[in-house]
C-alpha positions as CSV (number, residue, x, y, z in Angstrom):
1,M,59.7,13.9,23.1
2,T,56.6,16.3,24.2
3,T,55.7,18.9,21.3
4,N,54.4,22.1,22.7
5,I,51.3,23.8,20.8
6,I,50.5,27.5,21.7
7,A,46.6,28.5,21.8
8,G,46.7,32.4,21.8
9,I,43.7,34.0,23.6
10,W,43.0,37.7,24.4
11,R,44.5,39.1,27.4
12,N,41.6,40.5,28.0
13,A,38.9,37.8,27.1
14,P,36.2,37.2,29.5
15,F,36.4,33.5,29.9
16,Q,40.0,33.5,30.1
17,G,39.9,32.0,33.6
18,S,37.7,28.6,32.2
19,I,39.2,28.5,28.8
20,I,42.8,28.4,30.6
21,N,41.5,25.7,33.2
22,S,39.6,23.5,30.2
23,I,43.4,23.3,28.7
24,Y,45.2,22.1,32.4
25,R,42.4,19.6,31.8
26,L,43.3,18.9,28.0
27,N,46.9,18.5,29.2
28,K,46.5,15.9,31.6
29,F,44.0,13.6,29.3
30,L,46.5,13.9,26.3
31,E,48.8,12.9,29.1
32,E,46.7,9.7,30.0
33,Q,46.5,9.1,26.4
34,E,49.8,8.7,26.2
35,I,49.8,11.4,23.6
36,D,53.0,13.2,23.5
37,M,51.6,16.7,22.8
38,E,50.6,19.6,25.7
39,Y,49.2,23.0,25.2
40,D,50.6,26.5,26.2
41,I,48.4,29.5,26.4
42,M,49.9,32.7,24.9
43,L,48.1,35.7,25.8
44,L,47.8,38.1,23.9
45,A,47.1,42.3,23.1
46,P,46.5,43.7,20.0
47,E,49.7,46.2,20.3
48,E,51.3,42.9,20.5
49,L,50.8,41.7,17.3
50,S,54.0,41.0,14.7
51,K,55.0,38.7,11.9
52,S,58.0,38.3,13.7
53,M,57.0,37.0,17.0
54,T,56.4,33.1,17.4
55,L,52.8,33.0,16.2
56,P,50.2,30.5,17.9
57,N,48.6,27.4,16.3
58,V,45.1,27.8,17.5
59,F,43.4,31.5,18.7
60,I,40.3,30.9,20.7
61,F,38.0,33.3,20.5
62,D,35.4,33.5,23.7
63,G,32.2,34.0,25.1
64,G,30.5,37.7,25.8
65,E,28.5,40.5,24.3
66,D,27.1,40.4,20.9
67,V,28.2,41.4,17.8
68,D,27.5,44.7,16.8
69,P,25.0,43.9,13.7
70,G,26.2,46.6,11.3
71,R,29.1,44.3,11.0
72,Y,26.7,42.2,8.9
73,E,25.0,44.9,7.7
74,E,21.7,45.0,9.4
75,N,20.2,47.8,11.6
76,N,20.1,46.9,15.5
77,R,17.0,45.6,16.7
78,Y,17.8,43.1,20.1
79,S,21.6,43.5,20.1
80,H,24.2,44.4,22.9
81,F,27.5,45.2,21.8
82,S,30.4,46.7,22.3
83,K,32.9,48.5,19.4
84,A,35.6,48.4,21.2
85,R,35.2,44.8,21.4
86,D,34.4,44.0,18.2
87,K,37.2,45.8,16.9
88,I,39.6,44.2,18.8
89,E,38.5,40.6,18.4
90,F,37.8,40.9,14.2
91,G,41.5,42.7,14.4
92,F,42.9,39.2,15.8
93,A,40.8,37.4,13.4
94,K,42.5,39.1,10.4
95,F,45.7,38.8,11.6
96,M,45.1,34.5,12.6
97,A,43.6,34.1,9.1
98,N,46.4,36.5,6.8
99,N,48.8,33.9,8.8
100,G,47.6,30.7,8.3
101,I,46.3,30.2,12.0
102,K,43.4,28.2,12.9
103,M,40.9,29.9,15.0
104,A,38.3,28.5,17.4
105,G,35.0,30.0,18.5
106,I,33.1,29.6,21.5
107,C,29.2,31.1,21.7
108,R,30.1,34.7,21.0
109,G,33.1,34.2,19.3
110,H,31.6,31.3,16.9
111,Q,29.4,33.9,16.0
112,L,32.1,36.1,15.4
113,L,33.8,34.3,13.4
114,N,30.5,32.9,11.0
115,V,30.1,36.9,10.7
116,F,34.5,37.3,9.7
117,L,33.7,34.9,7.1
118,G,30.8,37.1,5.8
119,G,27.7,35.5,7.5
120,T,24.5,36.6,9.3
121,L,23.1,36.5,13.0
122,Y,19.9,36.1,14.0
123,Q,19.5,39.0,16.7
124,D,17.1,37.4,18.5
125,I,15.8,33.7,18.1
126,R,12.6,34.3,20.2
127,K,11.6,37.8,18.6
128,D,12.6,36.6,15.0
129,G,10.5,33.3,15.4
130,I,13.3,30.6,15.1
131,I,11.8,28.7,18.2
132,P,8.0,28.1,17.5
133,R,5.6,28.9,20.8
134,G,5.4,25.8,23.4
135,I,9.1,24.9,22.9
136,T,11.9,25.5,25.1
137,H,15.6,26.3,24.6
138,R,17.6,26.9,27.3
139,S,21.1,25.2,28.9
140,G,21.3,21.2,28.8
141,H,19.4,21.0,25.9
142,K,21.1,18.6,23.5
143,V,22.6,19.0,20.1
144,K,23.4,16.6,17.4
145,V,25.0,16.4,14.0
146,P,23.3,17.6,11.1
147,R,22.1,14.7,8.4
148,T,21.0,15.9,4.7
149,R,17.7,14.0,2.9
150,S,20.1,11.4,1.8
151,G,20.3,10.6,5.4
152,S,24.4,11.0,5.4
153,Y,25.8,13.4,7.9
154,G,27.3,16.9,7.3
155,P,26.3,18.7,3.7
156,N,29.2,18.7,1.3
157,K,32.3,17.0,3.9
158,N,32.7,14.4,6.3
159,L,32.3,16.2,9.5
160,E,35.4,16.4,11.8
161,V,33.1,16.9,14.9
162,I,31.5,13.3,14.6
163,D,35.1,11.9,15.7
164,F,35.0,13.7,18.9
165,V,31.4,13.5,19.6
166,G,29.5,10.9,17.5
167,T,26.4,11.1,15.7
168,H,24.0,10.6,19.0
169,P,22.7,13.9,20.4
170,F,24.1,15.1,23.7
171,S,23.8,17.7,26.3
172,V,25.6,21.2,26.1
173,S,26.2,23.8,28.5
174,S,24.3,26.7,26.0
175,L,23.0,30.2,26.7
176,H,22.4,32.5,24.1
177,H,19.8,34.6,22.5
178,Q,21.0,35.1,19.1
179,S,22.5,31.8,16.7
180,V,24.0,32.0,12.9
181,H,21.2,32.5,10.3
182,H,23.2,33.1,6.7
183,F,26.2,31.1,6.4
184,G,29.9,32.9,6.2
185,R,32.0,31.8,3.2
186,D,32.7,27.9,3.0
187,I,31.2,27.5,6.5
188,V,29.1,24.3,7.0
189,P,27.0,23.3,10.2
190,S,28.3,20.8,12.5
191,L,26.0,20.7,14.8
192,I,22.2,21.9,15.5
193,W,19.8,21.7,18.0
194,E,16.1,20.6,16.8
195,Q,12.6,20.7,18.0
196,Y,8.9,20.2,17.2
197,A,5.6,21.9,18.7
198,D,2.6,20.5,17.7
199,T,0.7,24.1,17.1
200,R,-3.2,24.2,15.5
201,Q,-1.0,24.7,12.3
202,G,0.3,21.2,12.7
203,R,3.8,20.2,14.0
204,I,6.1,22.9,13.5
205,N,9.8,22.3,13.3
206,G,12.3,24.4,15.2
207,Y,16.4,24.4,14.6
208,I,19.3,26.3,15.6
209,I,22.6,26.4,14.4
210,E,25.1,25.3,17.3
211,G,28.1,24.6,15.9
212,I,29.8,25.5,12.1
213,E,33.3,24.2,10.9
214,S,35.6,25.9,7.4
215,V,35.5,23.5,4.5
216,D,39.3,24.0,4.9
217,S,39.7,23.2,8.1
218,M,40.8,26.5,9.6
219,V,37.6,27.2,11.3
220,R,35.5,25.8,14.3
221,G,32.7,27.2,16.4
222,V,30.3,25.9,18.7
223,Q,27.3,28.0,19.9
224,S,27.7,26.3,24.0
225,H,30.4,26.4,26.5
226,P,32.5,23.4,26.9
227,E,34.8,25.0,29.1
228,F,32.0,25.3,31.9
229,K,32.4,21.0,31.7
230,G,28.8,20.6,33.0
231,Y,27.8,17.9,30.6
232,S,29.5,14.6,29.7
233,K,31.0,15.3,25.7
234,D,32.3,19.3,27.2
235,G,35.9,18.0,27.5
236,L,35.6,16.2,23.9
237,L,34.5,18.9,22.7
238,F,36.9,21.5,23.9
239,A,39.4,19.1,22.3
240,Y,37.7,19.1,19.0
241,L,37.6,23.3,19.5
242,M,41.1,22.7,20.1
243,F,42.4,20.8,16.8
244,V,43.6,18.2,18.5
245,D,43.2,15.6,15.7
246,H,45.0,18.4,13.4
247,F,47.9,18.6,15.3
248,S,48.5,14.9,16.5
249,A,49.2,13.9,13.1
250,P,52.7,15.2,12.2
251,L,53.7,14.9,15.8
252,T,52.7,10.8,16.1
253,E,53.9,10.8,12.5
254,V,51.1,8.6,11.5
255,T,47.8,8.5,8.6
256,E,45.0,10.9,9.3
257,E,42.6,7.9,8.9
258,Q,44.9,6.3,12.2
259,V,44.2,9.5,13.8
260,T,40.5,9.5,13.2
261,Q,40.6,5.8,14.4
262,K,42.6,6.6,17.4
263,F,40.4,9.2,18.4
264,S,37.4,7.5,17.4
265,N,38.5,5.0,19.8
266,L,38.6,6.7,22.5
267,I,35.2,8.0,22.0
268,K,34.1,4.2,21.5
269,N,36.3,3.0,24.7
270,K,35.7,5.7,27.3
271,Q,32.5,8.1,26.7
272,A,34.9,10.3,28.7
273,E,34.7,13.8,29.6
274,I,38.2,15.0,30.8
275,S,38.6,14.1,34.1
276,S,39.4,17.0,36.4
277,G,43.2,17.6,37.6
278,K,46.6,19.6,37.2
279,G,47.6,19.5,33.6
280,Q,51.0,21.4,32.8
281,Y,50.7,25.5,31.9
282,V,53.0,27.8,31.1
283,N,52.1,31.0,30.3
284,M,54.3,32.0,27.2
285,S,53.1,35.5,26.8
286,R,56.7,37.3,28.4
287,R,59.0,34.7,27.5
288,S,61.4,35.7,25.3
289,D,63.4,32.4,25.3
290,Q,60.8,30.6,23.7
291,P,62.1,28.0,20.9
292,E,60.6,28.4,17.8
293,V,57.1,26.1,17.5
294,A,56.3,24.9,14.2
295,T,53.7,26.5,13.1
296,N,51.2,26.0,9.8
297,P,53.8,28.0,7.5
298,R,51.3,28.8,4.7
299,R,49.0,31.4,4.5
300,R,45.3,30.5,4.2
301,S,43.7,30.2,1.3
302,E,41.4,31.8,-0.3
303,L,37.6,30.8,0.8
304,G,36.5,30.8,-2.9
305,R,34.0,32.6,-4.2
306,T,31.6,35.1,-2.1
307,Y,28.6,33.6,-1.1
308,T,26.1,32.8,1.8
309,R,23.8,30.2,2.0
310,T,20.3,29.7,4.4
311,R,20.9,27.1,6.7
312,E,17.5,25.8,5.1
313,Q,19.3,25.3,1.8
314,I,22.9,24.2,3.5
315,L,20.6,21.4,5.2
316,G,19.1,20.0,2.0
317,R,15.8,21.4,3.5
318,E,15.1,23.1,0.2
């Protein structure tokens, strides 16, 4: 029996169409892999939020303009933002966090979730000197899982993104002029872009945070746009954002280790971007007869003490 997972999106999200198309392809992929789960879509408006409603299992924050620097206690230098949109989406984030709903962020959404959890942003990666002279940073660049000085992948935890994209560098559809600076509470980097430039002063390293995860496995974000399906790993990266591994575990009644192995095998055997095609799509936002879907009943746990860490500290560079 197929179990339906509800993906929530703001009704006025700018990239809503691309995300819905990616969910079509994700459903087709799950069907091909004989995984008995399917994603439905819930389009939400702020005034509709209520604890008595059928809640989504995961809420997606999409791309667009910058986040107001006032949200992370900085003066505006290079940002272009909408206070109205920020109010709506930070409201969504608070509601979802308070009700134990997983959250996924794409581009602006990835940055918004970091700020929501107490982090900060570089307002312009070039003007702030994050990209050294002589280095280009445009769509199609490669990202990779960060390694610590000891050679292990990921700081403080086993990064869940590895089960989807592996550890080798891969290209992404990335269009942005800002990036994560200080991390939010219990946020760790899952993907980075890294390049070197030879200057008169020596070899300079430039790197940018391109993905984040929370240590409680409730938040995932990527700086790129996997919904654009421009590169071979975009489909698997989108599946990662949709928490396919988490939702499949209780549905298939297997252990977490078996689920991890299953998705690792998919990557090794198929090396697939999710194939194009029509999946099953139901707009759940107006259905009054929708049966209750099992959601995570526990409230999101406290994220621990409030702190922010620089990129250098968390990547083991200091």
